[in-house]
C-alpha positions as CSV (number, residue, x, y, z in Angstrom):
1,M,-133.6,92.0,78.2
2,A,-134.9,88.4,77.1
3,S,-132.3,87.1,79.7
4,N,-133.4,89.4,82.2
5,F,-137.2,88.6,82.1
6,L,-137.6,86.7,85.7
7,Y,-140.7,85.7,86.7
8,S,-142.5,82.9,88.7
9,T,-145.9,81.3,88.5
10,R,-145.7,80.6,92.6
11,D,-147.7,83.7,93.9
12,H,-150.4,83.4,91.2
13,K,-150.9,79.7,92.4
14,F,-151.3,80.9,96.1
15,I,-153.7,83.6,94.9
16,L,-155.8,81.2,92.6
17,K,-155.6,78.0,94.5
18,E,-155.1,79.0,98.1
19,W,-156.7,82.5,98.8
20,L,-159.4,83.2,96.0
21,D,-162.7,80.9,96.1
22,M,-161.8,80.0,92.3
23,E,-164.4,77.1,92.9
24,K,-167.0,79.5,92.5
25,I,-165.6,81.0,89.7
26,L,-165.3,77.5,88.0
27,S,-168.9,76.3,88.9
28,F,-170.3,79.1,86.5
29,D,-171.6,77.6,83.4
30,A,-169.0,79.5,81.1
31,Y,-166.2,77.5,82.8
32,K,-167.7,74.3,84.5
33,D,-167.3,72.1,81.1
34,Y,-163.6,73.5,80.4
35,Y,-161.7,73.6,83.6
36,S,-161.0,72.9,87.0
37,I,-158.6,73.6,89.9
38,D,-155.9,70.9,88.6
39,D,-155.8,72.8,85.7
40,I,-154.5,76.0,86.9
41,D,-150.6,74.8,87.5
42,M,-150.5,73.8,83.6
43,I,-151.9,76.7,82.4
44,L,-149.7,79.2,84.5
45,E,-146.5,77.2,83.4
46,Q,-147.6,77.0,79.7
47,A,-148.2,80.9,79.8
48,L,-144.7,81.6,81.5
49,K,-143.0,79.5,78.9
50,V,-144.6,81.4,76.1
51,A,-143.7,84.6,77.7
52,K,-139.8,83.6,78.3
53,E,-139.6,81.9,74.7
54,V,-141.7,83.8,72.6
55,V,-142.4,87.2,73.8
56,A,-139.5,88.4,76.0
57,P,-137.0,88.1,72.8
58,S,-138.9,90.6,71.1
59,R,-138.5,93.1,74.1
60,D,-134.8,93.7,72.6
61,D,-136.1,95.5,69.7
62,N,-138.1,97.6,71.7
63,D,-135.1,100.0,72.1
64,A,-133.0,98.7,69.1
65,V,-135.3,98.5,66.3
66,Q,-138.5,100.7,67.7
67,A,-141.6,101.6,65.8
68,V,-140.7,103.8,62.9
69,F,-142.6,106.1,60.9
70,K,-142.0,106.8,57.2
71,D,-144.0,108.0,54.3
72,G,-147.2,107.9,56.3
73,K,-146.4,104.0,57.1
74,V,-145.4,102.6,60.5
75,T,-143.3,99.5,60.8
76,V,-142.7,97.6,63.7
77,P,-139.9,94.9,64.5
78,Q,-140.5,91.5,63.0
79,S,-140.0,89.9,66.4
80,F,-143.2,91.8,67.5
81,K,-145.4,90.7,64.8
82,D,-143.9,87.1,65.3
83,A,-145.0,87.2,68.9
84,Y,-148.4,89.0,68.3
85,W,-149.7,86.3,66.0
86,F,-148.4,83.6,68.3
87,L,-150.6,84.9,70.9
88,Q,-153.7,85.5,69.0
89,Q,-153.4,82.3,67.0
90,N,-152.9,80.1,70.2
91,G,-155.8,81.7,72.2
92,W,-153.7,84.0,74.5
93,G,-155.1,87.0,72.6
94,A,-158.4,88.8,71.9
95,T,-160.4,85.7,71.9
96,N,-160.7,85.5,75.6
97,E,-163.1,88.7,75.5
98,W,-165.2,87.1,72.6
99,V,-168.5,85.4,74.2
100,E,-169.0,83.2,71.1
101,Y,-165.7,81.5,71.8
102,E,-166.0,78.3,73.8
103,G,-163.1,77.5,76.3
104,R,-162.3,81.3,77.4
105,L,-160.3,81.2,80.5
106,P,-161.5,82.6,83.7
107,E,-160.9,86.0,84.1
108,P,-158.5,85.8,86.7
109,L,-156.5,82.6,85.2
110,F,-156.3,84.7,81.9
111,R,-154.9,87.7,83.4
112,A,-152.4,85.8,85.4
113,C,-151.2,84.7,82.0
114,G,-151.2,88.3,80.5
115,E,-149.3,89.4,83.5
116,Y,-146.1,87.3,82.2
117,F,-146.8,88.7,78.7
118,A,-146.7,92.4,79.9
119,G,-143.7,91.7,81.9
120,A,-141.8,89.9,79.2
121,N,-142.6,92.8,76.7
122,A,-144.7,96.0,77.7
123,A,-144.8,97.4,74.5
124,L,-146.3,94.7,72.6
125,M,-149.0,94.1,74.4
126,P,-151.1,97.3,73.9
127,Y,-151.6,95.9,70.3
128,V,-153.1,93.1,71.6
129,L,-155.1,94.7,74.6
130,A,-156.7,97.6,72.5
131,T,-157.5,95.2,69.7
132,A,-159.5,93.2,72.3
133,G,-161.2,96.0,74.2
134,A,-162.5,97.6,70.7
135,A,-164.0,94.5,69.8
136,K,-165.6,94.0,72.9
137,L,-167.2,97.3,72.6
138,I,-168.3,96.3,69.0
139,Q,-169.8,93.1,70.6
140,N,-171.7,95.0,73.1
141,F,-173.1,98.0,71.3
142,G,-172.6,97.6,67.5
143,S,-175.6,96.4,65.2
144,E,-175.7,93.1,64.0
145,K,-174.4,94.1,60.7
146,V,-171.6,96.0,62.4
147,K,-170.7,93.1,64.2
148,K,-170.8,90.8,61.4
149,L,-168.4,93.2,59.7
150,F,-165.9,93.5,62.2
151,A,-166.0,91.6,65.5
152,E,-164.7,88.0,64.6
153,K,-161.9,89.3,62.6
154,M,-160.8,91.2,65.7
155,F,-161.4,88.8,68.1
156,T,-159.0,86.5,66.3
157,G,-156.5,89.2,65.8
158,E,-156.7,89.4,61.9
159,W,-157.7,92.9,62.1
160,A,-156.3,95.3,65.0
161,G,-158.4,97.7,66.9
162,T,-157.7,101.0,68.7
163,M,-159.7,103.8,70.7
164,C,-159.3,107.7,69.5
165,L,-160.2,110.1,72.2
166,T,-157.5,112.3,72.7
167,E,-157.0,115.7,70.3
168,P,-154.4,118.1,70.2
169,N,-156.7,120.6,71.6
170,A,-158.7,118.2,73.9
171,G,-156.5,115.8,76.0
172,S,-158.4,115.1,79.2
173,D,-161.0,117.6,78.5
174,V,-162.5,115.0,75.9
175,G,-165.7,117.3,75.7
176,D,-163.9,120.0,73.9
177,L,-163.0,117.5,70.9
178,L,-163.6,119.1,67.5
179,T,-163.6,115.8,65.5
180,K,-167.4,115.8,63.3
181,A,-169.6,113.3,62.1
182,I,-171.7,114.0,59.4
183,P,-174.8,112.0,58.1
184,T,-174.7,110.3,55.1
185,E,-177.4,108.7,52.9
186,Q,-176.4,105.1,53.9
187,E,-178.2,104.3,57.3
188,G,-175.8,104.5,60.1
189,V,-172.8,105.6,58.1
190,Y,-171.2,108.9,58.8
191,K,-168.5,111.1,57.3
192,I,-165.9,111.6,59.8
193,K,-163.3,114.5,59.8
194,G,-160.9,115.6,62.8
195,T,-157.2,114.8,63.9
196,K,-156.4,112.4,66.9
197,C,-153.2,112.2,68.9
198,F,-151.7,109.8,71.3
199,I,-153.3,106.8,69.4
200,T,-151.7,103.7,70.6
201,G,-151.4,101.3,67.5
202,G,-152.9,103.9,65.4
203,E,-150.8,102.8,62.5
204,Q,-148.7,99.5,62.2
205,D,-147.9,96.8,59.7
206,I,-149.1,93.8,61.9
207,T,-152.4,93.5,60.5
208,E,-154.0,94.5,57.2
209,N,-156.9,96.4,58.6
210,I,-157.0,98.6,61.9
211,V,-160.4,99.5,63.1
212,H,-160.4,102.6,65.1
213,L,-163.2,103.5,67.5
214,V,-163.4,107.2,67.3
215,L,-165.1,109.7,69.2
216,A,-166.9,112.5,67.1
217,R,-169.7,114.9,67.4
218,V,-172.6,114.6,65.0
219,E,-173.6,118.2,63.8
220,G,-176.2,119.7,66.2
221,A,-175.7,117.5,69.1
222,K,-175.2,118.9,72.7
223,K,-171.9,120.6,73.6
224,G,-169.5,118.9,75.9
225,T,-169.4,115.2,76.6
226,K,-173.1,114.5,76.5
227,G,-173.3,115.0,72.8
228,I,-170.3,112.9,71.8
229,S,-170.8,109.6,69.8
230,L,-168.8,106.7,68.9
231,F,-168.1,105.5,65.3
232,V,-166.4,102.3,64.2
233,V,-163.8,103.7,61.4
234,P,-161.8,101.2,59.7
235,K,-158.6,102.0,58.1
236,M,-159.5,100.1,54.9
237,W,-163.5,100.3,54.0
238,V,-165.2,96.8,53.8
239,D,-168.0,95.8,51.6
240,D,-171.2,94.1,53.0
241,D,-169.6,90.8,53.2
242,G,-166.6,92.3,55.2
243,N,-163.9,92.0,52.4
244,I,-161.6,95.0,51.9
245,V,-162.5,97.0,49.2
246,G,-159.8,99.8,49.7
247,P,-158.6,102.9,51.7
248,N,-160.9,105.1,54.0
249,D,-159.1,108.2,53.9
250,V,-157.3,107.7,57.6
251,Q,-153.9,108.5,57.7
252,C,-151.0,108.4,60.2
253,V,-149.0,111.8,60.0
254,G,-146.5,110.9,62.7
255,I,-145.6,108.7,65.7
256,E,-144.5,110.4,69.2
257,H,-140.8,110.0,70.1
258,K,-141.0,108.5,73.5
259,M,-139.1,108.0,76.7
260,G,-140.3,104.2,76.6
261,I,-142.0,101.5,75.3
262,K,-140.7,102.3,71.9
263,G,-141.9,99.4,70.0
264,S,-145.6,100.8,70.6
265,A,-146.6,103.1,68.0
266,T,-148.2,106.1,69.4
267,C,-149.5,108.0,66.4
268,V,-151.4,111.3,65.2
269,M,-153.9,110.2,63.2
270,S,-155.8,112.3,60.5
271,F,-159.7,111.2,59.4
272,G,-161.0,112.7,56.3
273,E,-158.5,114.8,55.0
274,N,-160.0,114.3,51.6
275,N,-163.5,114.0,52.8
276,E,-163.7,110.6,52.0
277,C,-163.5,109.0,55.6
278,R,-166.7,106.8,56.7
279,G,-167.7,105.3,59.8
280,W,-170.3,103.3,61.3
281,L,-172.4,104.7,64.5
282,L,-172.3,102.4,67.4
283,G,-175.8,102.5,69.4
284,N,-178.3,105.4,68.7
285,P,-177.7,108.8,67.2
286,P,-178.1,112.1,69.5
287,D,-181.8,112.5,70.8
288,A,-184.2,115.4,70.0
289,E,-182.1,117.2,73.0
290,G,-178.6,116.4,71.5
291,N,-177.5,113.9,74.0
292,A,-175.6,110.9,72.6
293,E,-174.1,107.5,73.9
294,G,-170.4,107.5,72.9
295,M,-169.0,108.6,76.4
296,A,-170.9,105.9,78.1
297,Q,-170.0,103.1,75.6
298,M,-166.4,104.3,75.7
299,F,-166.1,104.1,79.3
300,Q,-166.7,100.4,79.1
301,M,-163.3,100.4,77.1
302,M,-161.6,102.9,79.3
303,N,-162.5,101.3,82.3
304,G,-161.1,98.2,81.4
305,A,-158.0,99.7,79.8
306,R,-157.3,101.5,83.4
307,M,-157.3,98.1,85.1
308,E,-154.9,96.9,82.2
309,T,-152.7,99.8,82.9
310,G,-152.6,99.3,86.7
311,H,-151.8,95.8,86.2
312,A,-149.2,96.1,83.2
313,A,-147.4,98.8,85.8
314,L,-147.5,96.1,88.5
315,S,-146.1,93.4,85.9
316,E,-143.2,96.0,85.1
317,T,-142.6,96.1,88.8
318,A,-142.4,92.4,89.3
319,V,-139.8,92.1,86.6
320,A,-137.6,95.0,88.4
321,F,-138.3,93.4,91.8
322,H,-137.1,89.7,90.5
323,N,-134.1,91.3,89.0
324,A,-133.1,93.1,92.0
325,A,-133.5,90.2,94.3
326,N,-131.2,88.2,91.8
327,Y,-128.7,90.7,91.7
328,A,-128.7,91.0,95.5
329,T,-127.8,87.4,95.9
330,E,-124.9,87.4,93.4
331,R,-123.2,91.0,94.0
332,I,-120.6,90.7,96.6
333,Q,-119.9,94.1,98.1
334,G,-118.9,95.2,101.8
335,R,-118.9,93.6,105.1
336,P,-121.6,93.3,107.8
337,F,-122.1,96.6,109.8
338,T,-122.1,94.3,113.0
339,N,-119.1,92.3,111.8
340,P,-116.6,94.9,109.9
341,K,-113.9,92.1,110.0
342,S,-115.8,89.2,108.4
343,D,-115.2,88.7,104.5
344,R,-117.1,90.4,102.0
345,V,-120.9,89.4,101.4
346,P,-123.6,89.4,98.9
347,I,-125.6,92.7,99.3
348,I,-128.7,91.0,100.3
349,K,-127.0,90.8,103.7
350,H,-126.9,94.4,104.3
351,E,-129.7,95.8,106.2
352,D,-130.9,98.7,103.9
353,V,-130.9,96.3,100.7
354,R,-133.1,94.0,102.8
355,R,-135.3,96.9,103.3
356,M,-135.7,97.9,99.7
357,L,-136.2,94.2,98.7
358,L,-138.8,93.8,101.2
359,D,-140.4,97.0,100.4
360,L,-140.6,95.7,96.6
361,K,-142.0,92.3,97.5
362,A,-144.8,93.9,99.8
363,Y,-145.9,96.5,97.2
364,V,-145.8,93.9,94.4
365,E,-147.9,91.1,96.3
366,A,-150.1,93.7,97.8
367,M,-151.1,95.3,94.6
368,R,-151.2,92.0,92.8
369,A,-153.8,91.1,95.4
370,L,-155.9,94.0,95.0
371,I,-156.0,93.5,91.2
372,F,-156.7,89.8,91.3
373,R,-159.6,90.1,93.9
374,T,-161.1,92.6,91.5
375,Y,-160.6,90.4,88.4
376,W,-162.5,87.9,90.5
377,Y,-165.3,90.1,91.2
378,F,-165.4,90.8,87.3
379,D,-166.1,86.9,86.9
380,V,-169.0,87.2,89.5
381,L,-170.3,90.3,88.1
382,H,-170.7,88.8,84.6
383,N,-171.9,85.1,85.5
384,T,-173.8,85.3,88.8
385,K,-177.6,85.2,88.7
386,D,-178.2,86.7,92.0
387,E,-179.0,90.4,91.4
388,E,-178.1,91.5,94.8
389,E,-174.8,89.9,94.5
390,R,-174.2,91.7,91.2
391,K,-175.2,95.0,92.3
392,R,-172.7,94.7,95.3
393,T,-170.0,93.3,93.1
394,Q,-170.4,96.2,90.6
395,G,-169.7,98.6,93.5
396,V,-166.6,96.7,94.6
397,I,-165.5,97.2,90.8
398,D,-166.2,100.6,90.5
399,I,-164.2,101.6,93.5
400,A,-161.3,99.5,92.7
401,T,-160.8,100.8,89.1
402,P,-159.4,104.0,89.9
403,I,-157.4,102.8,92.7
404,I,-155.5,100.1,90.7
405,K,-155.1,102.3,87.9
406,A,-153.6,105.2,89.7
407,Y,-151.9,103.6,92.9
408,C,-150.3,101.0,91.1
409,S,-148.9,103.2,88.5
410,D,-147.6,106.0,90.8
411,R,-146.1,103.0,92.9
412,A,-144.6,101.5,90.2
413,W,-142.5,104.3,89.0
414,E,-141.0,104.7,92.7
415,L,-140.4,101.0,93.0
416,C,-138.5,100.6,89.6
417,A,-136.3,103.6,90.8
418,E,-135.9,101.7,94.2
419,A,-135.0,98.4,92.2
420,M,-132.6,100.6,90.1
421,Q,-131.0,101.7,93.7
422,V,-130.4,98.1,94.6
423,F,-128.3,97.5,91.5
424,G,-126.2,100.6,92.3
425,G,-124.3,102.3,89.4
426,N,-124.9,99.1,87.3
427,G,-128.7,99.9,87.6
428,Y,-128.2,103.1,86.0
429,S,-126.4,101.6,82.9
430,E,-128.4,100.2,79.7
431,E,-126.6,97.0,80.1
432,Y,-128.9,96.0,82.8
433,P,-132.5,95.6,82.9
434,I,-133.9,98.4,85.1
435,A,-133.0,101.5,83.2
436,E,-135.5,100.4,80.3
437,L,-138.0,99.0,83.0
438,C,-138.0,102.9,84.5
439,R,-138.4,104.3,81.1
440,D,-141.3,102.1,80.3
441,V,-143.2,102.1,83.2
442,K,-143.8,106.0,83.8
443,I,-146.3,106.0,80.8
444,Y,-149.0,104.3,83.1
445,S,-149.6,107.0,85.5
446,I,-150.4,109.2,82.3
447,W,-152.1,106.7,79.9
448,E,-155.9,106.1,80.0
449,G,-156.7,109.5,82.2
450,T,-153.8,110.9,84.2
451,N,-153.9,109.8,88.0
452,Y,-155.3,113.2,89.1
453,I,-158.3,112.4,86.9
454,Q,-158.5,109.0,88.7
455,S,-158.4,110.6,92.0
456,M,-160.9,113.2,91.6
457,D,-163.0,110.0,90.0
458,L,-162.6,108.4,93.3
459,V,-163.2,111.3,95.6
460,G,-165.9,113.1,93.5
461,R,-167.9,110.2,92.1
462,K,-167.0,106.9,94.1
463,W,-167.2,108.2,97.5
464,M,-171.0,109.7,96.2
465,M,-172.3,106.3,94.6
466,G,-175.7,105.4,96.1
467,K,-175.7,108.7,98.3
468,G,-172.2,107.5,99.8
469,A,-173.5,103.8,100.8
470,V,-171.8,101.8,98.4
471,F,-168.4,103.2,99.7
472,A,-169.4,103.4,103.5
473,A,-170.2,99.3,103.0
474,W,-166.8,99.0,101.4
475,L,-165.0,100.5,104.5
476,A,-167.1,98.8,106.6
477,D,-166.0,95.3,105.1
478,I,-162.6,96.5,106.1
479,E,-163.4,97.2,109.3
480,K,-165.4,94.0,109.9
481,F,-162.3,92.0,108.4
482,A,-160.2,93.7,111.1
483,E,-162.6,93.0,113.9
484,E,-163.3,89.5,113.3
485,N,-159.5,88.5,113.1
486,A,-158.3,90.9,115.7
487,N,-157.1,88.0,117.8
488,A,-155.5,86.1,114.9
489,A,-152.2,84.7,116.2
490,G,-149.1,86.6,115.4
491,L,-151.2,89.4,113.7
492,E,-152.9,91.0,116.2
493,K,-151.0,94.6,116.3
494,E,-151.5,94.3,112.5
495,M,-154.9,94.1,112.7
496,A,-155.5,96.8,115.2
497,V,-153.5,99.1,113.1
498,L,-155.8,98.3,110.0
499,K,-158.9,99.2,112.0
500,D,-157.2,102.5,113.1
501,A,-156.7,103.1,109.7
502,V,-160.4,102.7,108.6
503,N,-161.1,105.4,111.5
504,A,-158.4,107.7,110.2
505,Y,-159.8,107.4,106.7
506,R,-163.5,108.4,108.0
507,E,-161.7,111.4,109.3
508,I,-160.4,112.2,105.9
509,Q,-163.8,112.0,104.5
510,S,-165.0,114.2,107.2
511,A,-162.6,117.0,106.9
512,I,-163.2,117.1,103.2
513,G,-166.9,117.3,104.0
514,K,-166.2,120.1,106.4
515,Y,-164.5,122.1,103.6
516,F,-167.0,121.8,101.4
517,G,-169.2,123.1,104.2
518,E,-167.3,126.1,104.7
519,G,-167.4,126.8,100.8
520,K,-163.7,125.6,100.4
521,A,-164.5,123.2,97.4
522,Y,-160.9,123.6,96.1
523,M,-159.6,121.5,99.0
524,M,-161.1,118.3,97.6
525,P,-159.0,118.7,94.1
526,L,-156.0,119.9,96.4
527,Y,-155.8,116.8,98.5
528,A,-157.3,114.2,96.0
529,T,-154.1,112.4,94.8
530,R,-153.2,112.0,98.5
531,I,-156.5,110.6,99.2
532,L,-156.0,108.3,96.4
533,R,-152.7,107.4,97.9
534,A,-154.4,106.8,101.3
535,T,-157.0,104.6,99.9
536,G,-154.8,102.3,97.9
537,D,-152.5,102.1,101.1
538,L,-155.9,100.8,103.1
539,A,-157.0,98.6,100.2
540,C,-153.7,97.0,99.9
541,S,-153.3,96.3,103.6
542,H,-156.6,94.6,103.7
543,V,-155.8,92.3,100.9
544,I,-152.2,91.7,102.2
545,L,-153.5,90.9,105.4
546,S,-156.1,88.3,104.1
547,Q,-153.4,86.7,102.2
548,A,-151.2,86.3,105.5
549,L,-153.9,84.9,107.4
550,V,-154.0,82.0,104.9
551,A,-150.0,81.8,104.9
552,Q,-150.0,81.7,108.7
553,K,-152.2,78.7,108.6
554,K,-150.0,76.9,106.2
555,I,-147.0,77.6,108.4
556,E,-148.8,76.1,111.4
557,E,-150.0,73.0,109.4
558,Y,-146.5,72.5,107.6
559,G,-144.0,73.7,109.9
560,K,-140.8,75.3,109.3
561,D,-139.2,72.1,107.8
562,H,-141.6,72.2,105.0
563,Y,-140.0,73.3,101.4
564,D,-142.5,76.1,101.0
565,Y,-141.9,77.6,104.3
566,A,-139.9,80.5,103.0
567,F,-142.7,81.4,100.8
568,Y,-145.4,81.4,103.3
569,Q,-143.2,83.1,106.0
570,G,-142.4,85.6,103.2
571,K,-146.3,86.2,102.9
572,V,-146.5,87.0,106.6
573,M,-143.7,89.2,106.7
574,A,-144.6,91.2,103.6
575,A,-148.1,91.8,105.5
576,K,-146.3,92.9,108.8
577,Y,-144.0,95.3,106.8
578,F,-146.8,96.8,104.9
579,I,-148.7,97.3,107.8
580,H,-146.2,99.1,109.8
581,N,-144.0,100.8,107.1
582,I,-146.4,101.7,104.2
583,L,-150.1,102.1,105.9
584,P,-148.7,104.7,108.3
585,H,-148.7,107.2,105.2
586,L,-152.7,107.1,105.5
587,F,-152.4,108.5,109.0
588,M,-149.9,111.3,107.9
589,I,-152.4,112.4,105.2
590,R,-155.1,112.4,107.2
591,D,-153.3,115.1,109.5
592,I,-152.2,116.9,106.4
593,I,-155.5,117.2,105.3
594,K,-157.1,118.0,109.1
595,D,-154.0,120.8,108.9
596,G,-155.6,122.1,105.8
597,D,-152.4,124.1,104.7
598,I,-153.6,126.3,101.4
599,S,-150.3,127.5,100.5
600,V,-150.9,125.8,97.0
601,I,-153.7,128.1,96.4
602,E,-152.3,131.6,98.1
603,V,-149.1,131.2,96.5
604,E,-148.7,134.1,93.5
605,E,-148.5,132.3,90.2
606,G,-145.6,134.7,89.3
607,A,-143.6,132.8,92.4
608,L,-143.9,129.7,90.6
609,T,-142.7,131.0,87.2
610,I,-139.6,132.7,88.5
611,Y,-136.4,131.1,87.0
């Protein structure tokens, strides 16, 4: 697989230097003394070099060696350890989330580097990203003592981190968890007792300590999610100076045997089997009414992880696309349909292969644009001094998060399968990279809340933010873009279709509102996943057309003889393809929802279980 890690920095350079306003980001106090636009190329090239030479070789061990559970311990491939420590010790890891770390990269630039690492080995990066997310939670919500004990060692990667939500009896229904927290005589310290499952990196032999962020209910707290608190539970207990003093009654009792990303240990964890497990409370204990702070705290990490999940899905898809395109130029097969007597040709000459490749290209570039525009907004949110701008930016991020997580991961599974189709029989063979990419990428639609949960979040919450005003403004921005660029040379038809799509989307909203008024609330969950698909199509159409405007201007400026003409022409063609071949799904979804078929509701359960 190392030899099949094919990637390029070109699209990221376009995004960061030609499309997004990175000058605005680099003018913020956090970055202005460290970086300029001129640094972007060098940083991207260096990151890609690390991905190729350090991270990609470890991918071969993802299947060959895997994460192995034996006698309560988990071992991971030595190549994973080497790559983990290289990333952490050279500034490519968790330190970029550390507010005290000088010289942190701007969010979009750092995430571009992370895309290469995720594409190089999807199973390695959860060890890095989970640690960063857990450390950030401690940084934001921990007491001074807890931060002193854990934060620095986690941000530097010396100690790893996890988040522990899911239980055998409570998967997506986190409010039904059974893990208990019992106060001790030591202020802020609780006894923890319970079992968690599907814990990424719950046990490994990379770091000497693993700091688990565990959701648990303090005795007497309110039932459901409102009564859940969050605890810092280290695998090894530490003294007041942060020195390890011994085990903390945290045990791994097994790992899952997964379809893909087999080097990433997915663990079943037991806390307090011997009644000796302790954890530090993050934030305040439950109030007099039993309301706790844990879920609100954990959602910060979960939302970040959802962004990372969608981005990881994009990374894998990009590797599949680059491999498929490379294979299509080398594989000689068949003769042109229009000239059957000619010599055999590379399969990239065949119409359907070209369709599949442009499908891959259009989706990859549109999803990447959506992701990086959102990461750009992250930097604005964290650094702007304009309160109104911060408010607007938060709304855009809130809407984008479930779309990026669900839309990108759903499409990734389909697109990797399409890349396999380009390879033909070779794609189905493990000697080629696509089979492993397909096995790896499927997890992303399930991780961090299934995509149905993301869809219900979009329709049930994000549509309603600010009494509907936030989402209405989001739609209005897309409509305004289409109207302002209605006469853009060469893109007039595409802008008209985009504007029609906004109106069709409003019809979807009206139809769901009508069903609620008729007492048919079940229509929302019935159609939620398709609504998210339509929302993703619309959001991606907006950003890929925005990029096409920039590319078209470059074409006009440089002409066909310029060495980068093919890149910019590809941008314009990808946008045209997306608008005419992918966005029409939205109109179909509109028609399906307005038709209101409820056969799913009316079918007898027995009819679904006959076999």
